[in-house]
C-alpha positions as CSV (number, residue, x, y, z in Angstrom):
1,X,-91.7,-70.0,31.9
2,X,-94.9,-68.6,32.6
3,X,-95.9,-65.5,32.3
4,X,-98.7,-63.5,34.2
5,X,-99.7,-61.2,30.5
6,X,-98.5,-61.0,26.9
7,X,-98.0,-57.9,26.1
8,X,-97.7,-56.0,23.4
9,X,-93.6,-54.5,23.8
10,X,-91.5,-52.4,21.3
11,X,-88.8,-53.5,18.6
12,X,-85.0,-51.6,20.0
13,X,-83.3,-50.4,17.2
14,X,-80.6,-49.8,19.0
15,X,-78.9,-53.6,19.2
16,X,-79.8,-55.2,15.8
17,X,-81.9,-54.3,12.7
18,X,-82.7,-56.5,9.6
19,X,-81.2,-55.4,6.1
20,X,-83.5,-53.8,3.8
21,X,-80.6,-55.8,1.0
22,X,-83.8,-57.8,-1.4
23,X,-80.8,-60.2,-1.6
24,X,-79.5,-60.3,2.0
25,X,-80.3,-64.5,3.0
26,X,-81.7,-65.4,6.3
27,X,-77.9,-67.2,7.0
28,X,-75.8,-64.2,5.6
29,X,-78.0,-61.3,8.3
30,X,-77.7,-64.4,11.2
31,X,-74.0,-64.2,10.9
32,X,-73.9,-60.8,11.0
33,X,-76.2,-60.4,14.6
34,X,-72.9,-62.8,16.0
35,X,-70.9,-60.7,14.5
36,X,-71.5,-57.6,15.0
37,X,-74.8,-57.4,17.7
38,X,-74.4,-60.4,20.1
39,X,-71.9,-59.4,22.6
40,X,-73.7,-56.3,22.9
41,X,-77.0,-57.9,23.5
42,X,-76.0,-60.2,25.4
43,X,-74.4,-58.2,28.0
44,X,-76.9,-55.7,28.6
45,X,-79.3,-58.6,29.1
46,X,-76.7,-60.1,31.4
47,X,-76.6,-56.2,33.3
48,X,-81.3,-56.6,32.8
49,X,-81.8,-60.0,34.3
50,X,-78.8,-59.4,36.9
51,X,-76.8,-62.0,35.8
52,X,-73.5,-63.7,37.2
53,X,-72.3,-65.1,33.6
54,X,-73.4,-67.2,30.5
55,X,-72.2,-68.9,27.7
56,X,-73.4,-69.2,24.1
57,X,-72.6,-72.1,20.7
58,X,-74.2,-71.4,17.5
59,X,-73.8,-73.7,14.6
60,X,-74.1,-72.7,11.8
61,X,-74.0,-75.1,8.2
62,X,-71.4,-77.7,10.2
63,X,-69.7,-75.4,11.8
64,X,-69.6,-73.7,15.1
65,X,-69.8,-70.3,13.8
66,X,-69.7,-68.8,18.3
67,X,-68.6,-70.3,21.2
68,X,-68.4,-68.4,23.6
69,X,-69.2,-66.9,27.5
70,X,-70.0,-64.3,29.4
71,X,-69.7,-62.3,33.0
72,X,-68.3,-64.7,35.7
73,X,-68.7,-66.8,37.5
74,X,-68.6,-66.8,41.1
75,X,-69.8,-62.9,42.3
76,X,-67.2,-61.0,43.3
77,X,-64.0,-62.7,41.4
78,X,-62.6,-62.0,38.6
79,X,-63.1,-65.8,36.5
80,X,-64.8,-65.0,33.7
81,X,-67.6,-67.8,31.9
82,X,-65.6,-68.8,28.6
83,X,-66.7,-71.8,26.7
84,X,-65.1,-74.4,28.2
85,X,-67.3,-73.7,31.7
86,X,-69.0,-76.3,33.1
87,X,-72.9,-75.6,34.1
88,X,-75.7,-78.3,34.6
89,X,-77.5,-78.1,32.1
90,X,-80.2,-80.7,34.5
91,X,-83.6,-82.2,31.8
92,X,-81.1,-81.2,28.4
93,X,-80.2,-84.4,29.8
94,X,-83.6,-86.3,28.9
95,X,-82.4,-85.7,25.2
96,X,-79.9,-88.0,26.0
97,X,-81.8,-90.8,27.9
98,X,-84.3,-91.2,25.3
99,X,-81.5,-91.5,22.3
100,X,-80.3,-94.4,24.5
101,X,-83.3,-95.6,24.5
102,X,-84.3,-95.1,20.5
103,X,-80.6,-96.3,19.8
104,X,-81.1,-99.8,21.6
105,X,-84.7,-100.1,19.7
106,X,-82.4,-99.7,16.6
107,X,-79.9,-102.7,17.7
108,X,-84.0,-105.0,18.6
109,X,-82.6,-105.3,22.3
110,X,-86.8,-103.7,23.0
111,X,-89.8,-102.2,21.3
112,X,-90.9,-98.4,22.4
113,X,-94.1,-100.2,22.9
114,X,-92.9,-103.3,25.2
115,X,-95.0,-103.6,29.3
116,X,-92.5,-101.1,31.0
117,X,-92.8,-103.6,33.6
118,X,-90.9,-106.3,31.5
119,X,-87.9,-104.0,32.4
120,X,-89.7,-102.8,35.3
121,X,-91.3,-105.5,37.0
122,X,-91.0,-103.6,40.9
123,X,-93.0,-100.2,38.4
124,X,-95.9,-99.4,40.1
125,X,-98.5,-96.4,39.6
126,X,-100.9,-95.1,41.8
127,X,-103.9,-97.5,39.9
128,X,-103.2,-100.7,38.2
129,X,-104.7,-100.7,35.7
130,X,-102.4,-97.2,33.8
131,X,-99.6,-100.1,35.5
132,X,-100.7,-103.7,33.1
133,X,-101.0,-100.0,30.2
134,X,-97.4,-97.9,30.6
135,X,-95.3,-98.7,27.7
136,X,-91.7,-97.8,27.6
137,X,-92.4,-95.1,25.2
138,X,-95.0,-93.2,28.4
139,X,-92.4,-93.8,30.3
140,X,-90.7,-91.1,28.3
141,X,-93.2,-88.9,26.9
142,X,-95.3,-87.1,30.1
143,X,-97.7,-89.3,29.7
144,X,-98.9,-90.1,33.6
145,X,-101.2,-87.8,35.0
146,X,-99.4,-86.3,37.4
147,X,-99.0,-83.0,37.6
148,X,-96.2,-81.1,35.9
149,X,-93.4,-81.8,39.0
150,X,-95.6,-83.7,40.9
151,X,-93.4,-85.9,43.7
152,X,-90.3,-83.0,42.9
153,X,-90.5,-81.5,46.2
154,X,-89.7,-85.4,48.1
155,X,-87.3,-86.8,45.2
156,X,-85.1,-84.0,44.2
157,X,-81.3,-83.6,45.5
158,X,-82.8,-86.0,47.7
159,X,-81.2,-89.2,49.8
160,X,-83.9,-91.4,48.5
161,X,-82.4,-93.7,46.0
162,X,-83.7,-94.6,42.4
163,X,-85.0,-97.5,43.8
164,X,-86.7,-95.8,46.7
165,X,-87.6,-92.7,44.3
166,X,-89.1,-95.7,41.6
167,X,-91.1,-97.2,44.8
168,X,-92.8,-93.5,45.7
169,X,-94.6,-93.8,42.5
170,X,-96.9,-95.8,42.9
171,X,-97.8,-93.2,46.3
172,X,-98.7,-90.3,43.2
173,X,-101.9,-89.0,43.1
174,X,-103.0,-88.3,38.9
175,X,-104.9,-85.0,38.8
176,X,-105.4,-85.7,34.8
177,X,-105.7,-88.8,32.9
178,X,-103.1,-91.9,31.6
179,X,-102.1,-90.5,27.7
180,X,-105.6,-87.4,28.6
181,X,-103.0,-84.3,30.5
182,X,-99.2,-83.3,29.3
183,X,-98.2,-83.1,33.6
184,X,-94.1,-83.1,32.9
185,X,-92.4,-85.5,35.2
186,X,-88.8,-86.6,36.2
187,X,-89.6,-90.2,36.8
188,X,-90.6,-91.1,34.1
189,X,-87.1,-90.5,32.8
190,X,-86.0,-92.3,35.7
191,X,-88.0,-94.9,35.1
192,X,-86.7,-95.1,31.7
193,X,-82.9,-94.4,33.0
194,X,-83.8,-98.0,34.5
195,X,-84.8,-100.2,31.6
196,X,-80.7,-99.6,29.4
197,X,-79.9,-101.9,32.7
198,X,-82.9,-103.9,32.1
199,X,-82.4,-104.7,28.7
200,X,-78.6,-104.8,27.8
201,X,-77.4,-107.3,30.8
202,X,-76.3,-104.7,33.0
203,X,-75.1,-101.8,31.3
204,X,-76.9,-98.5,33.7
205,X,-78.5,-95.5,31.8
206,X,-74.7,-93.2,32.7
207,X,-71.8,-95.8,31.1
208,X,-74.3,-95.6,28.1
209,X,-74.4,-92.1,27.9
210,X,-70.6,-91.9,28.3
211,X,-69.5,-95.0,26.2
212,X,-72.3,-94.9,22.9
213,X,-72.7,-90.6,23.4
214,X,-70.3,-88.6,24.7
215,X,-66.9,-90.1,24.4
216,X,-67.3,-91.2,20.2
217,X,-68.8,-87.2,20.4
218,X,-65.8,-86.1,21.9
219,X,-67.6,-84.2,24.9
220,X,-64.3,-84.8,27.4
221,X,-65.9,-82.4,29.5
222,X,-69.3,-83.4,29.5
223,X,-70.3,-86.1,33.4
224,X,-73.3,-87.7,33.7
225,X,-73.2,-87.1,37.4
226,X,-73.6,-83.9,39.7
227,X,-71.1,-85.3,42.1
228,X,-68.6,-83.4,43.4
229,X,-70.0,-80.5,41.0
230,X,-68.5,-77.8,43.3
231,X,-64.9,-79.2,43.2
232,X,-64.5,-79.3,39.5
233,X,-62.6,-76.9,37.3
234,X,-63.7,-73.5,35.8
235,X,-66.8,-74.5,36.8
236,X,-70.7,-71.6,37.3
237,X,-71.1,-70.5,40.3
238,X,-75.9,-71.7,41.1
239,X,-77.4,-68.0,42.1
240,X,-80.8,-67.0,42.3
241,X,-83.2,-63.8,42.7
242,X,-86.9,-65.8,43.0
243,X,-87.0,-64.5,47.2
244,X,-84.5,-61.4,46.7
245,X,-80.7,-60.5,46.2
246,X,-79.1,-62.3,44.8
247,X,-78.1,-64.7,47.0
248,X,-75.3,-68.0,46.2
249,X,-77.2,-71.5,47.0
250,X,-75.6,-74.7,46.8
251,X,-75.2,-77.0,43.2
252,X,-77.9,-79.7,44.0
253,X,-76.9,-83.2,43.9
254,X,-79.7,-85.5,41.5
255,X,-77.4,-88.5,39.9
256,X,-80.6,-90.6,42.1
257,X,-82.4,-88.9,39.2
258,X,-79.5,-88.8,37.2
259,X,-81.0,-89.4,33.5
260,X,-83.5,-86.8,33.8
261,X,-81.1,-84.2,34.9
262,X,-77.8,-85.1,36.1
263,X,-75.6,-84.3,32.9
264,X,-72.7,-81.8,33.4
265,X,-72.0,-79.8,30.5
266,X,-70.6,-76.3,28.7
267,X,-71.0,-75.0,24.8
268,X,-68.4,-76.6,23.5
269,X,-68.9,-79.9,24.1
270,X,-72.2,-78.9,23.2
271,X,-71.2,-77.8,19.7
272,X,-70.6,-81.4,19.3
273,X,-74.1,-82.7,20.0
274,X,-75.4,-80.0,18.2
275,X,-73.2,-80.7,14.6
276,X,-74.6,-85.3,15.3
277,X,-78.0,-83.9,16.0
278,X,-77.4,-81.6,12.1
279,X,-75.8,-84.4,10.3
280,X,-78.1,-86.4,11.2
281,X,-76.2,-89.5,13.7
282,X,-73.1,-88.2,12.6
283,X,-69.9,-86.7,14.0
284,X,-66.8,-85.3,12.1
285,X,-67.5,-87.2,9.1
286,X,-68.6,-90.7,11.5
287,X,-71.7,-92.7,11.5
288,X,-72.0,-92.7,15.4
289,X,-75.3,-93.4,15.5
290,X,-78.1,-94.8,12.7
291,X,-80.4,-91.4,11.5
292,X,-83.4,-94.1,12.6
293,X,-82.2,-93.8,16.1
294,X,-82.2,-89.6,16.4
295,X,-85.1,-89.0,14.1
296,X,-87.2,-91.6,16.2
297,X,-86.6,-89.3,19.6
298,X,-88.2,-86.0,17.4
299,X,-91.7,-88.3,16.6
300,X,-94.6,-86.9,18.2
301,X,-95.3,-88.7,20.7
302,X,-97.3,-86.4,23.2
303,X,-98.8,-83.2,21.9
304,X,-98.8,-80.4,24.4
305,X,-100.3,-77.7,22.4
306,X,-102.2,-76.3,19.4
307,X,-103.0,-72.8,20.4
308,X,-100.9,-69.8,18.5
309,X,-98.4,-68.2,20.6
310,X,-99.4,-64.4,21.2
311,X,-96.2,-63.3,20.9
312,X,-93.8,-65.6,19.0
313,X,-94.7,-67.2,15.0
314,X,-95.3,-70.6,16.4
315,X,-98.3,-72.8,16.7
316,X,-98.6,-76.7,17.5
317,X,-96.0,-78.1,20.2
318,X,-95.5,-81.7,20.9
319,X,-93.5,-83.9,22.8
320,X,-91.3,-86.8,21.9
321,X,-88.5,-88.7,23.4
322,X,-86.8,-86.4,25.6
323,X,-86.7,-83.3,23.3
324,X,-90.2,-81.1,22.6
325,X,-91.0,-80.3,19.3
326,X,-93.0,-77.1,17.2
327,X,-93.2,-74.6,14.3
328,X,-91.2,-71.0,13.7
329,X,-91.5,-69.0,10.7
330,X,-92.1,-72.1,8.9
331,X,-89.7,-74.4,9.8
332,X,-89.2,-76.8,12.2
333,X,-87.6,-76.7,15.5
334,X,-86.0,-79.4,18.3
335,X,-85.8,-77.8,22.1
336,X,-86.0,-78.0,25.6
337,X,-85.3,-76.5,28.5
338,X,-83.8,-77.3,31.6
339,X,-83.0,-76.2,35.3
340,X,-81.6,-77.1,38.3
341,X,-81.5,-74.4,41.2
342,X,-79.0,-71.8,40.0
343,X,-78.9,-72.6,36.6
344,X,-81.6,-72.4,33.7
345,X,-79.9,-73.2,30.3
346,X,-81.1,-74.0,26.6
347,X,-80.4,-76.9,23.4
348,X,-81.6,-76.2,20.6
349,X,-81.5,-77.2,16.5
350,X,-83.5,-76.8,14.1
351,X,-82.7,-79.5,10.6
352,X,-83.7,-78.1,7.7
353,X,-81.4,-74.5,8.7
354,X,-78.2,-76.4,10.0
355,X,-78.1,-74.0,12.8
356,X,-78.1,-75.7,17.0
357,X,-78.0,-73.2,19.2
358,X,-77.6,-73.7,23.5
359,X,-77.4,-70.5,26.0
360,X,-76.5,-71.6,29.5
361,X,-77.0,-69.4,32.8
362,X,-75.7,-69.6,36.5
363,X,-78.7,-68.0,37.6
364,X,-82.0,-69.7,38.1
365,X,-85.1,-67.8,38.2
366,X,-84.9,-65.0,34.3
367,X,-86.2,-65.7,31.3
368,X,-82.7,-64.2,28.7
369,X,-81.8,-67.8,28.9
370,X,-84.7,-68.0,26.5
371,X,-84.9,-64.9,24.8
372,X,-82.1,-65.1,23.5
373,X,-82.8,-68.5,21.2
374,X,-85.0,-66.5,20.5
375,X,-82.9,-63.5,18.9
376,X,-81.2,-66.3,18.1
377,X,-83.3,-68.8,16.4
378,X,-85.4,-65.0,14.9
379,X,-82.5,-63.8,13.2
380,X,-81.6,-66.4,11.6
381,X,-85.3,-67.5,10.3
382,X,-86.0,-64.1,9.2
383,X,-88.5,-62.8,11.9
384,X,-88.6,-59.0,11.9
385,X,-87.0,-58.0,14.4
386,X,-88.6,-57.9,18.7
387,X,-86.4,-57.4,21.1
388,X,-86.8,-60.2,23.3
389,X,-85.1,-59.7,25.8
390,X,-87.1,-56.6,26.9
391,X,-90.3,-57.8,25.7
392,X,-90.0,-61.4,28.5
393,X,-88.4,-58.9,31.5
394,X,-91.2,-57.3,30.9
395,X,-93.5,-60.1,31.8
396,X,-91.9,-61.3,33.4
397,X,-91.8,-58.0,36.4
398,X,-94.8,-58.4,37.5
399,X,-94.5,-62.0,38.7
400,X,-91.4,-61.1,40.5
401,X,-93.0,-57.9,41.2
402,X,-96.2,-59.5,43.7
403,X,-93.5,-62.0,44.9
404,X,-91.2,-59.4,46.6
405,X,-95.0,-58.1,48.2
406,X,-95.4,-61.5,48.9
407,X,-92.5,-61.6,50.6
408,X,-92.5,-57.9,52.1
409,X,-96.5,-58.7,53.7
410,X,-94.5,-62.6,55.5
411,X,-92.3,-59.7,56.5
412,X,-94.1,-57.2,58.2
413,X,-97.3,-60.1,59.7
414,X,-93.9,-61.6,61.7
415,X,-92.2,-57.8,62.8
416,X,-95.3,-57.4,64.5
417,X,-94.2,-60.0,66.7
418,X,-96.9,-61.7,67.9
419,X,-97.9,-64.1,70.2
420,X,-98.8,-67.6,69.6
421,X,-101.3,-68.9,72.0
422,X,-99.6,-72.3,72.4
423,X,-95.3,-73.1,73.6
424,X,-93.6,-73.7,70.4
425,X,-93.1,-77.4,72.3
426,X,-97.3,-78.0,71.2
427,X,-95.4,-77.5,67.6
428,X,-92.2,-79.7,68.6
429,X,-92.8,-82.9,66.9
430,X,-92.0,-85.7,64.1
431,X,-95.0,-85.2,61.2
432,X,-95.4,-87.4,57.7
433,X,-96.5,-87.3,54.7
434,X,-97.5,-89.8,53.0
435,X,-95.1,-89.3,49.8
436,X,-92.4,-87.7,51.7
437,X,-92.1,-89.5,55.1
438,X,-91.3,-87.8,58.5
439,X,-89.8,-84.0,58.6
440,X,-89.2,-83.2,62.3
441,X,-90.4,-79.9,64.0
442,X,-88.0,-77.9,67.2
443,X,-88.7,-75.5,68.9
444,X,-85.6,-73.7,68.9
445,X,-85.7,-70.7,71.1
446,X,-88.4,-68.4,69.7
447,X,-88.4,-70.5,66.1
448,X,-89.3,-73.5,65.3
449,X,-86.9,-75.2,62.5
450,X,-87.6,-78.0,59.8
451,X,-85.3,-80.8,59.6
452,X,-86.1,-83.4,55.8
453,X,-85.9,-86.4,56.7
454,X,-84.3,-87.2,52.3
455,X,-82.7,-84.2,52.2
456,X,-80.3,-83.5,55.6
457,X,-79.1,-80.8,54.0
458,X,-82.6,-79.0,54.2
459,X,-84.0,-76.9,56.9
460,X,-86.4,-74.0,56.7
461,X,-86.7,-71.6,60.2
462,X,-89.8,-71.0,61.5
463,X,-91.0,-67.1,62.8
464,X,-94.3,-67.1,64.3
465,X,-96.4,-64.6,62.5
466,X,-100.1,-65.1,63.4
467,X,-103.5,-67.4,64.5
468,X,-101.4,-70.1,63.7
469,X,-99.6,-69.3,61.5
470,X,-95.3,-69.5,60.4
471,X,-93.0,-68.5,57.7
472,X,-91.2,-71.1,55.9
473,X,-87.4,-69.4,55.5
474,X,-86.1,-72.2,53.9
475,X,-81.6,-72.5,54.2
476,X,-81.4,-73.2,50.4
477,X,-83.2,-69.7,48.7
478,X,-84.1,-71.5,45.6
479,X,-86.6,-73.3,47.3
480,X,-88.1,-70.0,48.7
481,X,-90.2,-68.3,51.8
482,X,-93.4,-68.4,52.2
483,X,-96.6,-68.6,55.1
484,X,-97.1,-72.6,57.2
485,X,-100.3,-72.5,58.6
486,X,-100.4,-75.7,61.1
487,X,-104.1,-76.7,62.7
488,X,-105.4,-77.4,66.1
489,X,-108.0,-79.6,66.9
490,X,-109.1,-79.9,70.4
491,X,-106.1,-77.2,71.7
492,X,-103.5,-80.6,69.8
493,X,-101.5,-80.1,66.2
494,X,-102.7,-81.9,63.6
495,X,-101.0,-80.5,60.8
496,X,-98.4,-78.6,58.2
497,X,-98.3,-77.4,55.5
498,X,-95.0,-76.8,53.7
499,X,-95.1,-75.3,49.9
500,X,-91.5,-74.7,48.4
501,X,-90.7,-73.0,45.6
502,X,-93.5,-74.3,42.1
503,X,-90.9,-74.2,39.9
504,X,-89.6,-77.5,42.4
505,X,-93.6,-79.0,43.1
506,X,-96.6,-76.6,42.7
507,X,-99.0,-78.2,45.0
508,X,-97.8,-77.3,49.4
509,X,-97.1,-81.1,51.2
510,X,-99.4,-81.9,54.0
511,X,-97.9,-83.3,57.3
512,X,-99.7,-84.9,59.9
513,X,-98.1,-84.7,63.6
514,X,-97.9,-88.5,64.7
């Protein structure tokens, strides 16, 4: 998560305080927080951050010490979140993919430093040199030099097939250097998942994950597919507050991005995954995978940061095969977050302390899912108490206020009811972007309606403001509300700029009128 400012925060003694008794151990202190303060802390956080529901699991020394839900699955309905409530865990799918690839290395079916084109002969990057140098390891390590999330507006929740997404990657122009600048990439994990059938003679990513990980670990409620998620029993519904009041948003369907993002799970099952991670590849005393398989996923392939955090006891951050690593108050921690529209989640484990944590939530515009993870980490790692929820909420207020002001300013410009200098029909037509492809703009009364060829369920309504600029309001509230400027030349409309929530993609798309 990104915060505009780092401010000092005061501890909240009401929530929890450490015992000063010399013989109190960090484990006892952590267990005391879970036993005595967790429920109160979470309930206060749900209210502060306006989160309908949350589930959390804590594993310590091979035992599940907490696995429970809070709040509700759907606003206005009584059904509570419990330990079996399903959530989209999005990028927490990535370590499952990294583990699958690492197991194939262990079985000598591939090497991390094999050329990617050995398995994906048609896969290309923007330039031929990077394409030639690209390895399987690179696919899993965010080495492409593209910006974080670059291409995701085109790919995420689209009707493009996996093959079509990988074909479009060659049109993504990097802003950084290959293997030099970290830029978080979902399409790399999709490509890595497509290596699996090539290396195994046809076993798909989803079958490999199901047969080799989910089934042996008894993760019976977890699915590698988001298809039909809304129809599943005991699933949390997705919400956002990113651009206004708490609003229900559609479920993402990202099976075409599966190896990067498509697992659906609950904290009960993730407790099994954490025990597997903390027992070096064993589960219930049975060897599921060699320790070498897990160790390989944790080795740093990408340097993410080297600066001391101004608020957390953390310095160095690396990325392995689907998992981040950092120091935290003298311990090495491993974690990943996952964000889908309406959901943010995290999974974290600290092998040196036998500690595992997972937090799942169904509201995407909040940092409480991370605050709770930090609070649990710090309870178990003997970090002096700071109320991380209040602290992070303070950081988020400025960003949320800025967004609210921007949305209000756009509404005020629309409310002036100015008339465009040209007929709305002049803006209508088909527009094309070199990565996305075509969109259509239609005149609908006093508004324009944009339809997206690769997102059949998504539209954005354009309300005139001034000049050649309209307000874009997406049918899916998670995509946002932004200015949408046209350009004209010689009386002819030439381009339209479309922007989406920067949690989806950071740069706008400039579409050219056909």
